[in-house]
C-alpha positions as CSV (number, residue, x, y, z in Angstrom):
1,X,-88.2,-38.8,95.7
2,X,-89.8,-35.8,97.4
3,X,-88.4,-32.3,96.5
4,X,-87.3,-29.9,99.2
5,X,-90.5,-27.8,98.6
6,X,-92.7,-30.9,98.9
7,X,-91.0,-31.7,102.2
8,X,-91.7,-28.2,103.5
9,X,-95.4,-28.6,102.5
10,X,-95.4,-31.7,104.8
11,X,-93.6,-30.0,107.7
12,X,-96.1,-28.9,110.3
13,X,-93.9,-26.0,111.3
14,X,-93.6,-24.4,107.9
15,X,-96.0,-21.7,107.3
16,X,-96.3,-19.2,104.4
17,X,-96.7,-15.9,106.1
18,X,-98.7,-12.9,105.1
19,X,-96.6,-9.9,103.8
20,X,-96.1,-6.9,106.0
21,X,-97.0,-3.4,104.7
22,X,-93.4,-2.8,103.8
23,X,-93.1,-6.1,102.1
24,X,-96.2,-5.5,100.1
25,X,-94.9,-2.1,99.0
26,X,-91.6,-3.8,97.9
27,X,-93.3,-6.7,96.2
28,X,-95.3,-4.1,94.2
29,X,-92.2,-2.3,93.3
30,X,-90.5,-5.5,92.2
31,X,-93.5,-6.5,90.1
32,X,-93.6,-3.2,88.3
33,X,-89.8,-3.3,87.8
34,X,-89.8,-6.8,86.3
35,X,-93.0,-6.5,84.4
36,X,-91.2,-4.4,81.8
37,X,-93.9,-4.5,79.1
38,X,-96.5,-3.4,81.6
39,X,-99.0,-6.2,80.9
40,X,-99.7,-6.8,84.5
41,X,-98.8,-10.4,84.3
42,X,-95.6,-12.4,84.8
43,X,-94.2,-15.4,83.1
44,X,-92.2,-18.1,84.8
45,X,-88.9,-16.6,83.5
46,X,-89.9,-13.1,85.1
47,X,-90.9,-14.7,88.4
48,X,-87.5,-16.6,88.5
49,X,-85.8,-13.2,88.2
50,X,-87.9,-11.9,90.9
51,X,-87.3,-14.7,93.4
52,X,-83.6,-14.4,92.7
53,X,-83.9,-10.7,93.5
54,X,-85.0,-11.6,97.0
55,X,-82.2,-14.0,97.6
56,X,-83.7,-17.3,96.7
57,X,-82.0,-19.4,93.9
58,X,-84.7,-21.6,92.6
59,X,-84.2,-24.7,90.5
60,X,-86.5,-25.5,87.6
61,X,-88.4,-28.0,89.9
62,X,-88.7,-25.2,92.5
63,X,-90.1,-22.8,89.9
64,X,-92.6,-25.5,88.7
65,X,-93.7,-25.9,92.5
66,X,-94.0,-22.2,92.9
67,X,-95.8,-21.5,89.7
68,X,-98.2,-24.4,89.2
69,X,-100.6,-23.7,92.0
70,X,-100.6,-20.0,91.2
71,X,-101.2,-20.4,87.5
72,X,-104.8,-21.5,87.7
73,X,-105.7,-21.1,84.1
74,X,-102.5,-22.8,83.0
75,X,-101.5,-20.1,80.5
76,X,-97.9,-19.8,81.9
77,X,-98.6,-16.3,83.4
78,X,-99.7,-15.0,86.8
79,X,-101.2,-11.7,87.9
80,X,-100.0,-9.5,90.8
81,X,-102.0,-11.4,93.6
82,X,-100.6,-14.7,92.5
83,X,-97.1,-13.2,92.2
84,X,-97.4,-11.9,95.7
85,X,-98.2,-15.4,96.9
86,X,-95.3,-16.9,95.1
87,X,-92.9,-14.3,96.6
88,X,-94.2,-14.8,100.0
89,X,-93.8,-18.6,99.6
90,X,-90.2,-18.1,98.6
91,X,-89.5,-15.5,101.3
92,X,-91.1,-17.9,104.0
93,X,-89.1,-20.7,102.7
94,X,-85.8,-18.8,103.0
95,X,-86.6,-17.6,106.5
96,X,-87.5,-21.1,107.6
97,X,-84.3,-22.6,106.1
98,X,-82.3,-19.9,107.8
99,X,-83.9,-20.6,111.1
100,X,-83.2,-24.3,110.8
101,X,-79.5,-23.6,110.1
102,X,-79.4,-21.3,113.1
103,X,-81.0,-23.9,115.3
104,X,-78.5,-26.5,114.1
105,X,-75.7,-24.0,114.8
106,X,-76.9,-23.5,118.3
107,X,-76.8,-27.3,119.0
108,X,-73.1,-27.2,118.2
109,X,-72.3,-23.9,120.0
110,X,-72.8,-25.3,123.5
111,X,-71.4,-22.2,125.4
112,X,-73.4,-19.8,123.2
113,X,-70.5,-17.5,122.3
114,X,-71.4,-17.5,118.6
115,X,-68.7,-19.9,117.5
116,X,-68.1,-23.7,117.3
117,X,-64.7,-24.8,118.6
118,X,-63.1,-28.2,117.8
119,X,-64.0,-29.2,121.4
120,X,-67.7,-28.5,120.9
121,X,-67.6,-30.1,117.4
122,X,-66.1,-33.3,118.8
123,X,-68.5,-33.4,121.8
124,X,-71.6,-33.2,119.6
125,X,-70.3,-35.6,116.9
126,X,-69.4,-38.2,119.6
127,X,-72.8,-37.8,121.3
128,X,-74.5,-38.3,118.0
129,X,-72.8,-41.5,116.8
130,X,-70.1,-43.0,119.0
131,X,-66.3,-42.7,118.3
132,X,-65.2,-39.5,116.8
133,X,-61.4,-39.2,116.3
134,X,-59.5,-36.0,116.4
135,X,-58.4,-36.4,112.7
136,X,-62.1,-36.2,111.6
137,X,-62.8,-33.1,113.8
138,X,-59.6,-31.5,112.4
139,X,-60.7,-32.2,108.9
140,X,-64.1,-30.7,109.5
141,X,-62.5,-27.7,111.2
142,X,-60.2,-27.2,108.2
143,X,-63.0,-27.4,105.8
144,X,-65.4,-25.1,107.7
145,X,-63.1,-22.5,109.3
146,X,-62.6,-20.4,106.3
147,X,-60.8,-17.5,108.0
148,X,-58.6,-20.0,109.9
149,X,-59.2,-18.4,113.4
150,X,-59.6,-21.8,115.0
151,X,-63.4,-21.6,115.4
152,X,-66.5,-21.8,113.1
153,X,-68.7,-18.7,113.0
154,X,-72.4,-18.9,112.1
155,X,-71.5,-17.5,108.6
156,X,-69.0,-20.3,108.0
157,X,-71.4,-22.9,109.4
158,X,-74.2,-21.7,107.2
159,X,-71.9,-21.7,104.1
160,X,-70.8,-25.2,104.8
161,X,-74.4,-26.3,105.5
162,X,-75.7,-24.9,102.3
163,X,-72.9,-26.4,100.2
164,X,-73.7,-30.0,101.3
């Protein structure tokens, strides 16, 4: 079974972008902060801390997929340039996944008001696969509508989407 990272590699729309000047400055700061012993190289454990710092919670499989191509001499460590590539891959992946969630949200949010109502949810579910009963829609609304305002916000949708 392909991992999520391998699926992204096969996705023609996924690109690892180059860092901006500001990002490069921040990556250097992170590298210096996490490279506590100052040896100018990072272990897999240190890199895992760094990618968590930027909001990506990698599994061991994710770490192997991030680390393996960068650790060219296979000693378990990478220098700054490789570290930058690893972080930019992780940042690009998070951005890409957020964009996919937003695109999915917009499919449901037919009127573009920033919320999904029970009516919009029922319409898209019915169009996608036939009969959709009110009970199913109500269950989904109860699960996703955390603040119980009768509609699903982007944040609620993203939380529900990421938990599945």
